[in-house]
Structure formats: structure tokens, C-alpha cells
N, CA, C and O atoms as a GROMACS GRO file, in nm:
protein
  288
    1MET      N    1   2.706   0.715   1.254
    1MET     CA    2   2.586   0.759   1.184
    1MET      C    3   2.471   0.771   1.285
    1MET      O    4   2.445   0.679   1.363
    2ASN      N    5   2.404   0.883   1.282
    2ASN     CA    6   2.288   0.905   1.368
    2ASN      C    7   2.163   0.876   1.285
    2ASN      O    8   2.132   0.951   1.192
    3ARG      N    9   2.093   0.770   1.318
    3ARG     CA   10   1.977   0.728   1.240
    3ARG      C   11   1.868   0.835   1.234
    3ARG      O   12   1.806   0.854   1.129
    4ASP      N   13   1.845   0.904   1.344
    4ASP     CA   14   1.740   1.007   1.346
    4ASP      C   15   1.772   1.120   1.249
    4ASP      O   16   1.684   1.170   1.179
    5ILE      N   17   1.898   1.160   1.245
    5ILE     CA   18   1.939   1.268   1.155
    5ILE      C   19   1.926   1.224   1.010
    5ILE      O   20   1.877   1.298   0.925
    6GLU      N   21   1.971   1.101   0.981
    6GLU     CA   22   1.963   1.049   0.844
    6GLU      C   23   1.818   1.034   0.799
    6GLU      O   24   1.786   1.064   0.684
    7LEU      N   25   1.731   0.988   0.886
    7LEU     CA   26   1.590   0.973   0.852
    7LEU      C   27   1.526   1.110   0.829
    7LEU      O   28   1.441   1.125   0.740
    8LYS      N   29   1.566   1.208   0.907
    8LYS     CA   30   1.514   1.345   0.890
    8LYS      C   31   1.557   1.401   0.753
    8LYS      O   32   1.477   1.466   0.686
    9LYS      N   33   1.681   1.376   0.713
    9LYS     CA   34   1.728   1.422   0.582
    9LYS      C   35   1.646   1.358   0.470
    9LYS      O   36   1.607   1.425   0.374
   10LEU      N   37   1.621   1.228   0.482
   10LEU     CA   38   1.541   1.159   0.381
   10LEU      C   39   1.399   1.215   0.378
   10LEU      O   40   1.343   1.237   0.270
   11ALA      N   41   1.342   1.239   0.494
   11ALA     CA   42   1.207   1.294   0.503
   11ALA      C   43   1.199   1.430   0.434
   11ALA      O   44   1.105   1.457   0.359
   12GLU      N   45   1.298   1.514   0.460
   12GLU     CA   46   1.300   1.647   0.398
   12GLU      C   47   1.313   1.637   0.246
   12GLU      O   48   1.250   1.714   0.173
   13ARG      N   49   1.394   1.542   0.199
   13ARG     CA   50   1.412   1.524   0.056
   13ARG      C   51   1.282   1.476  -0.010
   13ARG      O   52   1.245   1.525  -0.117
   14ILE      N   53   1.214   1.382   0.053
   14ILE     CA   54   1.087   1.332  -0.001
   14ILE      C   55   0.989   1.447  -0.017
   14ILE      O   56   0.928   1.463  -0.123
   15LYS      N   57   0.975   1.526   0.087
   15LYS     CA   58   0.882   1.638   0.082
   15LYS      C   59   0.924   1.740  -0.023
   15LYS      O   60   0.840   1.790  -0.098
   16SER      N   61   1.052   1.770  -0.030
   16SER     CA   62   1.104   1.867  -0.126
   16SER      C   63   1.074   1.824  -0.269
   16SER      O   64   1.028   1.904  -0.350
   17VAL      N   65   1.102   1.698  -0.300
   17VAL     CA   66   1.076   1.648  -0.436
   17VAL      C   67   0.927   1.652  -0.467
   17VAL      O   68   0.887   1.693  -0.576
   18ARG      N   69   0.846   1.611  -0.370
   18ARG     CA   70   0.701   1.612  -0.392
   18ARG      C   71   0.652   1.754  -0.421
   18ARG      O   72   0.571   1.774  -0.512
   19LEU      N   73   0.700   1.850  -0.345
   19LEU     CA   74   0.657   1.988  -0.365
   19LEU      C   75   0.710   2.044  -0.497
   19LEU      O   76   0.638   2.119  -0.564
   20GLU      N   77   0.834   2.010  -0.535
   20GLU     CA   78   0.888   2.054  -0.664
   20GLU      C   79   0.803   2.004  -0.779
   20GLU      O   80   0.785   2.074  -0.879
   21LYS      N   81   0.750   1.885  -0.764
   21LYS     CA   82   0.668   1.825  -0.869
   21LYS      C   83   0.521   1.864  -0.857
   21LYS      O   84   0.437   1.821  -0.937
   22LYS      N   85   0.492   1.945  -0.756
   22LYS     CA   86   0.356   1.995  -0.734
   22LYS      C   87   0.253   1.882  -0.723
   22LYS      O   88   0.147   1.884  -0.785
   23ILE      N   89   0.289   1.783  -0.641
   23ILE     CA   90   0.202   1.669  -0.616
   23ILE      C   91   0.155   1.677  -0.471
   23ILE      O   92   0.237   1.696  -0.381
   24SER      N   93   0.028   1.662  -0.448
   24SER     CA   94  -0.023   1.660  -0.311
   24SER      C   95   0.012   1.527  -0.245
   24SER      O   96   0.041   1.428  -0.313
   25GLN      N   97   0.008   1.526  -0.114
   25GLN     CA   98   0.031   1.400  -0.043
   25GLN      C   99  -0.072   1.296  -0.086
   25GLN      O  100  -0.039   1.179  -0.104
   26GLU      N  101  -0.194   1.339  -0.102
   26GLU     CA  102  -0.301   1.247  -0.141
   26GLU      C  103  -0.276   1.189  -0.280
   26GLU      O  104  -0.294   1.069  -0.301
   27ALA      N  105  -0.236   1.274  -0.375
   27ALA     CA  106  -0.210   1.226  -0.511
   27ALA      C  107  -0.091   1.131  -0.514
   27ALA      O  108  -0.094   1.029  -0.583
   28LEU      N  109   0.014   1.163  -0.438
   28LEU     CA  110   0.130   1.075  -0.432
   28LEU      C  111   0.092   0.942  -0.369
   28LEU      O  112   0.132   0.836  -0.418
   29ALA      N  113   0.017   0.946  -0.263
   29ALA     CA  114  -0.027   0.823  -0.197
   29ALA      C  115  -0.106   0.736  -0.294
   29ALA      O  116  -0.088   0.614  -0.298
   30HIS      N  117  -0.192   0.797  -0.372
   30HIS     CA  118  -0.272   0.723  -0.471
   30HIS      C  119  -0.181   0.658  -0.574
   30HIS      O  120  -0.200   0.541  -0.609
   31LYS      N  121  -0.082   0.732  -0.624
   31LYS     CA  122   0.010   0.679  -0.725
   31LYS      C  123   0.092   0.562  -0.671
   31LYS      O  124   0.125   0.470  -0.746
   32CYS      N  125   0.123   0.565  -0.542
   32CYS     CA  126   0.207   0.462  -0.481
   32CYS      C  127   0.127   0.350  -0.416
   32CYS      O  128   0.184   0.251  -0.370
   33ASP      N  129  -0.004   0.366  -0.412
   33ASP     CA  130  -0.092   0.273  -0.342
   33ASP      C  131  -0.060   0.269  -0.193
   33ASP      O  132  -0.056   0.163  -0.131
   34PHE      N  133  -0.038   0.388  -0.136
   34PHE     CA  134  -0.018   0.407   0.007
   34PHE      C  135  -0.136   0.486   0.062
   34PHE      O  136  -0.213   0.545  -0.014
   35ASP      N  137  -0.149   0.488   0.192
   35ASP     CA  138  -0.244   0.576   0.257
   35ASP      C  139  -0.179   0.715   0.266
   35ASP      O  140  -0.057   0.725   0.280
   36ARG      N  141  -0.258   0.820   0.258
   36ARG     CA  142  -0.204   0.956   0.266
   36ARG      C  143  -0.130   0.978   0.398
   36ARG      O  144  -0.030   1.049   0.401
   37THR      N  145  -0.179   0.919   0.504
   37THR     CA  146  -0.113   0.938   0.633
   37THR      C  147   0.028   0.879   0.633
   37THR      O  148   0.115   0.927   0.706
   38TYR      N  149   0.051   0.775   0.554
   38TYR     CA  150   0.184   0.716   0.545
   38TYR      C  151   0.282   0.816   0.482
   38TYR      O  152   0.395   0.829   0.528
   39ILE      N  153   0.237   0.887   0.378
   39ILE     CA  154   0.321   0.991   0.317
   39ILE      C  155   0.353   1.098   0.420
   39ILE      O  156   0.467   1.143   0.430
   40SER      N  157   0.254   1.140   0.495
   40SER     CA  158   0.274   1.240   0.599
   40SER      C  159   0.376   1.192   0.703
   40SER      O  160   0.464   1.267   0.744
   41LEU      N  161   0.363   1.068   0.745
   41LEU     CA  162   0.456   1.013   0.843
   41LEU      C  163   0.598   1.006   0.787
   41LEU      O  164   0.695   1.033   0.859
   42LEU      N  165   0.612   0.970   0.660
   42LEU     CA  166   0.745   0.968   0.597
   42LEU      C  167   0.806   1.107   0.596
   42LEU      O  168   0.924   1.125   0.628
   43GLU      N  169   0.726   1.206   0.558
   43GLU     CA  170   0.776   1.343   0.546
   43GLU      C  171   0.808   1.406   0.681
   43GLU      O  172   0.881   1.506   0.687
   44ARG      N  173   0.756   1.351   0.787
   44ARG     CA  174   0.787   1.403   0.921
   44ARG      C  175   0.886   1.314   0.995
   44ARG      O  176   0.908   1.330   1.115
   45ALA      N  177   0.946   1.220   0.921
   45ALA     CA  178   1.046   1.128   0.976
   45ALA      C  179   0.992   1.044   1.092
   45ALA      O  180   1.065   1.009   1.184
   46LYS      N  181   0.864   1.014   1.085
   46LYS     CA  182   0.802   0.930   1.187
   46LYS      C  183   0.800   0.783   1.145
   46LYS      O  184   0.774   0.695   1.227
   47ARG      N  185   0.828   0.757   1.016
   47ARG     CA  186   0.834   0.621   0.964
   47ARG      C  187   0.961   0.605   0.882
   47ARG      O  188   1.004   0.697   0.814
   48ASN      N  189   1.020   0.488   0.890
   48ASN     CA  190   1.138   0.454   0.813
   48ASN      C  191   1.092   0.358   0.703
   48ASN      O  192   1.055   0.244   0.732
   49PRO      N  193   1.094   0.402   0.577
   49PRO     CA  194   1.038   0.317   0.472
   49PRO      C  195   1.125   0.194   0.445
   49PRO      O  196   1.248   0.200   0.454
   50THR      N  197   1.061   0.084   0.413
   50THR     CA  198   1.135  -0.034   0.369
   50THR      C  199   1.190  -0.006   0.229
   50THR      O  200   1.148   0.089   0.163
   51TYR      N  201   1.281  -0.088   0.186
   51TYR     CA  202   1.339  -0.073   0.053
   51TYR      C  203   1.230  -0.079  -0.054
   51TYR      O  204   1.229   0.002  -0.147
   52PHE      N  205   1.138  -0.173  -0.041
   52PHE     CA  206   1.034  -0.188  -0.143
   52PHE      C  207   0.936  -0.071  -0.142
   52PHE      O  208   0.887  -0.032  -0.248
   53ASN      N  209   0.908  -0.015  -0.026
   53ASN     CA  210   0.824   0.105  -0.022
   53ASN      C  211   0.898   0.225  -0.078
   53ASN      O  212   0.836   0.313  -0.138
   54LEU      N  213   1.028   0.229  -0.061
   54LEU     CA  214   1.109   0.336  -0.119
   54LEU      C  215   1.105   0.328  -0.272
   54LEU      O  216   1.097   0.430  -0.340
   55ILE      N  217   1.110   0.207  -0.324
   55ILE     CA  218   1.097   0.188  -0.469
   55ILE      C  219   0.961   0.240  -0.517
   55ILE      O  220   0.955   0.314  -0.616
   56ARG      N  221   0.855   0.203  -0.450
   56ARG     CA  222   0.720   0.248  -0.488
   56ARG      C  223   0.709   0.400  -0.479
   56ARG      O  224   0.649   0.464  -0.565
   57LEU      N  225   0.767   0.457  -0.374
   57LEU     CA  226   0.764   0.602  -0.356
   57LEU      C  227   0.835   0.671  -0.472
   57LEU      O  228   0.784   0.768  -0.528
   58CYS      N  229   0.952   0.622  -0.508
   58CYS     CA  230   1.027   0.682  -0.618
   58CYS      C  231   0.954   0.666  -0.751
   58CYS      O  232   0.958   0.756  -0.835
   59GLU      N  233   0.888   0.555  -0.770
   59GLU     CA  234   0.808   0.538  -0.891
   59GLU      C  235   0.698   0.643  -0.895
   59GLU      O  236   0.671   0.701  -1.000
   60GLY      N  237   0.634   0.667  -0.782
   60GLY     CA  238   0.529   0.768  -0.774
   60GLY      C  239   0.581   0.908  -0.798
   60GLY      O  240   0.512   0.992  -0.856
   61LEU      N  241   0.703   0.934  -0.753
   61LEU     CA  242   0.765   1.065  -0.774
   61LEU      C  243   0.833   1.075  -0.911
   61LEU      O  244   0.878   1.182  -0.952
   62GLU      N  245   0.839   0.962  -0.980
   62GLU     CA  246   0.901   0.954  -1.113
   62GLU      C  247   1.048   0.994  -1.110
   62GLU      O  248   1.096   1.070  -1.195
   63ILE      N  249   1.118   0.941  -1.009
   63ILE     CA  250   1.263   0.959  -0.997
   63ILE      C  251   1.324   0.826  -0.956
   63ILE      O  252   1.254   0.735  -0.913
   64SER      N  253   1.455   0.817  -0.969
   64SER     CA  254   1.524   0.696  -0.922
   64SER      C  255   1.559   0.711  -0.774
   64SER      O  256   1.561   0.821  -0.719
   65ILE      N  257   1.586   0.599  -0.712
   65ILE     CA  258   1.630   0.604  -0.573
   65ILE      C  259   1.761   0.682  -0.564
   65ILE      O  260   1.783   0.757  -0.470
   66ASP      N  261   1.848   0.664  -0.663
   66ASP     CA  262   1.975   0.739  -0.666
   66ASP      C  263   1.950   0.889  -0.659
   66ASP      O  264   2.017   0.960  -0.584
   67GLU      N  265   1.853   0.936  -0.738
   67GLU     CA  266   1.822   1.080  -0.738
   67GLU      C  267   1.768   1.123  -0.602
   67GLU      O  268   1.802   1.231  -0.554
   68LEU      N  269   1.687   1.039  -0.541
   68LEU     CA  270   1.628   1.076  -0.412
   68LEU      C  271   1.734   1.089  -0.303
   68LEU      O  272   1.729   1.182  -0.222
   69VAL      N  273   1.827   0.997  -0.300
   69VAL     CA  274   1.922   0.995  -0.188
   69VAL      C  275   2.055   1.063  -0.220
   69VAL      O  276   2.143   1.068  -0.135
   70LYS      N  277   2.071   1.115  -0.341
   70LYS     CA  278   2.197   1.179  -0.379
   70LYS      C  279   2.229   1.294  -0.282
   70LYS      O  280   2.148   1.383  -0.258
   71GLY      N  281   2.348   1.288  -0.227
   71GLY     CA  282   2.395   1.393  -0.139
   71GLY      C  283   2.350   1.384   0.006
   71GLY      O  284   2.382   1.470   0.087
   72LEU      N  285   2.274   1.280   0.038
   72LEU     CA  286   2.230   1.268   0.178
   72LEU      C  287   2.342   1.216   0.259
   72LEU      O  288   2.327   1.198   0.380
   0.00000   0.00000   0.00000
């Protein structure tokens, strides 16, 4: 497993779901109680989210973790 490739796939999925739901990075950050720059870093695969931050992110996106990572 190549960690960089897997993190990039997750980053692309996060951004894709956010855009499908028509949520800005700022609005998502507010819903998750994150800084907007953290969302940007996640979407560019510059940060690897902890499990608990992934839970908060999915709550903000209103999806399950299963839905987010399905097929990755």
C-alpha cells in the first residue's frame, strides 16, 4: 500500500462529496468546527485526518464513513 496514493484518493473523495453537496470549504469547516484551512489541507492531501476528525468531517458532510471510503 502506498500511503501517498491512498491519502490522495481520500482527499479527492472528500472534495468530490463536498462539491456534490454544494458546500463551501468555509461552510463545511463551520459545521465540523474546523478551520477552513484544515479542509483545504485535507482536500489537497497535505493532512492525514485522525479517526475522530474523519467522524466529524462525515457528520458535516452528512454521510457515513463507509460511504466516504467505499471503493477507495
